N, C-alpha and C positions, 0 to 999 in steps of 0.2 A: 740458371746460369749456363751459358754455352760458350765454348771457345770461338764460335762463329759470330757471336754478338759483337757489335761495335762498342766502343767505350760509351758512346752516346746512349745506346739502348741499355747498357748495364747500369747507367746512372739514373735512369728514369724511375720515378716513384708513381706508378699508375694509380688512377682513381679506383676506389672500391665501391661498386654500385650497391644499392640496397638488396637485401636477401630476396631470393625468389625460390624458396623451397617448395617442393611438390609433395605436400603431406595432406592426408585426408582430414577434413573438417578443420583446417587451419584458417584462422581469421587474420588476414594480412592487412594490418593498418600501419605499415611501415614504409610504403613507397608512393603514397599519395595517388593511387589509382582511383578512378571514379567508381563508386559502387553500382552505378547504373550503366548499362551497356550502350554501345553506339546507336545512332539513329537507325531504325529499321530500313530507311532508305539507303543508308550507307552499306548495310549488309546486302541488300538487294543489288546494289551497284557492283559490289565485289563479285557476287554470284554471276552477274551478267558478263563479267570479264573472263570467266573460266571457259575459254574456248580456244580455237586454233590460233587466234590472233596473239596468243602469248609467245608465239615463235618470232614475233616482230619486236624490234626495239621500240621503247616508248619515245614520245616526242622529247628531245633533249631539253627543250625550254619549258616543258610542262605548261604551255600557253593556256590551255583550258582552265587549269587550276589558278594560274595567275590572274586571268580575267575574272574568275569568280571571286577571288580575294579582293581584287581591285574594286569590283562592284560593291562588295560588302562594306568596305571601308571608304568608298567614294574617293579612291585614288586612281592614278593612271597606272597602266600595266607596267610602265617603266620604273615604277616605284615599289615593285614587289619582287622578292626573291624567294624561291622555295628550295628546300633541301630535305635530306633523309634524316628527319628528326631535328629538333632545335639544337641538339648537341653538335650536329654537323654544321648547322648555320652559324653557331657560336664559334666553332673551331675555325671556320673560314674568316669570321669577323676578327678573332684574335690575330690570325696570321696576316690578314690584309690591312688592318688599321692600327694595331697596337705595337708593332715593332718599331718603336720610336726611340729618340735619344733620351727622353725622360721616362720615368716609370709610370705605369698606369695605376689608377686608384680603384680600389673596391673595398667593401666593408670587411672588417676582421671576422665577422660572423656572417657567413654567406655560403654559397655553393663551394664545396671542397674541390670541385674540378676546375675552378678558375686558376688556382696556383698550378694545377697539373698542366693546363694548356700553356701557361706561361713558361713552365719548364720545357715543354715539348717544343715550343717555338722560340725559345731564347729571349723571353720578354721580361724586362725588369718591372717589378710591381711593389706597391706599398699598400698594406692593409690598414685602412682607416678605422679606428675604433668606433663602434656604435656608442650611443649614450648609455647611461646606466639602465635606462628603461628599454634598451635595445632599439630605440628609434634612430633613424639616420638624420644627421645634422648637415644640412647643405653647406653651411659656412665652413665645415671641415674640408670641403672640396674646392675651396677658393685658393688654389695654389697651382704652380706650374705642374703640368702633367702631360703624359703621352696618350691619355685617353681615360675614360671613366666607364665603369660598368657596375650595375647592381640589379638584383631582382626586385621587382615591385608587383605584388607584395614580396617582401624579403623572405628568403628561406634560410634557415628553418623557423624564423620567428613568426612569420605571417603578418608582420606589421606593414601597413600601407603608407606610402609617401604621396600626399595629395598632388594633383597636377600643378597647382600654383607653386609648390616647392620645387617641382621638377623644372618648371619654366625658369625659376630663379637660378637653379643650378646651371641650366643651359646658358642663361645670360652671362654667367660668370666664366664660362668655358667655351667661348666661341671658336677657339683655335684648335680644339681637339674633338675627336669623335666621342659622343656620349651614347652609350648603349643601355637601353632599359629592357631587361629580361623579364617579360610578362607572362610567364608560364601559367600563373594563377589569377590573372587580372579579371577573368570573367566571373569570379566568385565574390566580387565585392568592390571593384574599383573601376575607374574610367581609364581607357587606354591612352597612353601618351602619343598614339598615332595622330591624335587631333592637333598636335603641336608641330607636325612635320613641315607644314607650309611656312612656319615662322623660323625654323631652325634647320638649316641644311646639313648640320653636323649630327643630327639625331637619327639613331637607328633603333627601331623597336622590334624585338624578337618574340615570336609566339610559337606555341606548339599545339598540336591537335591531340596530344596524349592525355590531357587532364579534363578540361570541360567538355571536350567532344569525344572522350572515351575511346580514342584510337591509339593508345600506347603501343599496342601490338603491331601497328603498321608503320610507325616511325615517320611522322610527317611534321615538318617545321617550316616556318617562313619568317621573312623579315620585311619591314616596311621602312622606307626612308627616301631621301632624295635620289633622283635618277643617277647622280654621280656616284653615290655610295653603292647603289645596287649594281651599277656597272663594275665597280671594284670587286664586289662579291662574285659576279659572273666570271670575271677574269680568273679569280681563284678557283671557282668551281670547274671551269673548262680547262684548267691546268691540272685537275685532280680526277674528276669523274663527270663526264658529260651527260650521263644518264642516271642521276641520283634517285629519281622517283619512278616506280613501276606503273604499269597500267592499273593495277589494283589500288595502289596508293592514291593515284590521281582521282580515280572514279569514286572511291570512298570519301575522299576529302571534299570533292565537289558536292556530292550528295549531302554530306554533313552540313555544309554551309547553306545549302538550299532548304534544309529542314529547320527553319528558324523556330517554329513552335516547339519541337522536341528539345532543341538546345536550350531555349529559355526555361522550359518546364523542368528539365533535369538540373540546371544551375540553381533554380529556385528551391528545388528539393534539397540540394546539398546545403544551401545557405540556411534553410529552415532546420535541417538536422544539426548543423554547426551550432546554431543558437541553443537548441535543446541540449546538445552534448556539453556545451560550455556551462549551462546552468547545472547539469547533473554533476559535472566535475567540481564545480565550485561548492556544491552542497557537500562534497566529500572532503573539503578542505584544500583543494588544489588552487594554486594561483594560475590563472589562464590569461595569457597575453591577448590583447585585442588582435583578432585575425580577420583578414580579408581573403583568405585562401581556403582550400579544401582540407585543411589540417589545423590543429591547435597545438600550441607550444606551452607546456605545463610543467609546474614543479610543485612539490609538497614540502612544507616546512619540517614535517616529522618523519618523512620517509625518503630514503635515498633513491634517486631515479634509476641507478644501475640495478639495485635490488628489485625494484618494482618491475623493471623490464624483464629480469630473469624469472620472477614469479609469474608474470603474465605469460611468458613463453611456456612454462609448465602447464598452464591452462589452455595452451593452443592459440594464444593471441600474440601476434608480433607487433611491436611498436618500435620506433627508432630512438636509440640512445646515442648521444654524442660524447666524446671524451675530451673535447677542448675545455680548458680550465673554466672559462666564463660560463659555459652552458652544460657542464658535466652533471648538474643536478636537474636537468630538464629532459622531458620526453616530448618528441614530436609524434602526434597521434593523428593519423588520417581520419577524416570524417567518413564514416560508413553509412550504410542505410540505417533506418530506425531500428531494425532488428539487430544489425551488427553492433550498433552503439549500445543497445540494451545488453547484449552479451558482454561487451567490454566493461560496462559499469558493474554488472554482476560479478565479473571476475575481479575487478578492482576492489569491490567491497569484500570479497573473500580474502584477497591479499592483505588488505588493511586490517581486517579482523584477525587474521592469523598473526600478523605482526604485533597487534595489541595483546594477544594471548601469550605470545612468547615473552613480551616485556613484563607481563604480569607474573609469569613463572620465575 
């Protein structure tokens, strides 16, 4: 707190990101990073940018990257927006489309930074409860609203809403912007970008942090009608005309070009998720159906908070949430086969220790 703060700053409740401790031999399964590195082509592209040209500003429109993304999704370049991570893209989205007379709608169990953005930009919102099985019911969004946003697959649950259900939701909300936040879509779903031609109120937001393993470079983008993209450009050019550096653009373009590597690593994560789910279920965990690079789990006999603390003692970080509906769940990032084996071994040790204590 400072005397120089405005009342607005003093009243903010900022988002707390997942831990990023720098400890030796730590197994980080708490922030949904990809266990496999970026495409070798992306690394080579970054190295090629380390020259005197770094004295020059990057292209403000990042046209090369926009053209690459447009070609990948078979869209026009006017339907692509790029930004410094999907968080920045989403921030511009909230600021540009959601400051309406009516509240916006998003699930009660979802990203905790959605309410933070609403507070930052003075946006009214209503959190719509998920069903008891944590699925999203499209009929709950058939009400007057100032916009709709939800992750698909949802986070932290990992549950996927099929495209037919998304189309139904869009049909019921023609007068407001509907944003599908698809950070994890490449691990088990079909992008709603295929619906853009039918719905000019649809905006689809992606990141290169997860499936493309470029979290350290912060690259995000949005796909939507040219009118929506123009709105985002107006916000961006009123905030920061140069959001992406030479290095970011080069790495992103190379990542999209290396289709084989992308498909191979996604398939490896999906395979590891299946094996991890089976191993967790064998230990008595309830594992929600996941289309993401994480699983959301609970155990009937062991408290999630205690398991999280015990795993930390073994050098394994997972994510525990304190919200009442999910306080007994853990979100566990899918690691490599070796990382998942270490996790399971540590969980077995934790469960065995708990049984020994109860026997005493």
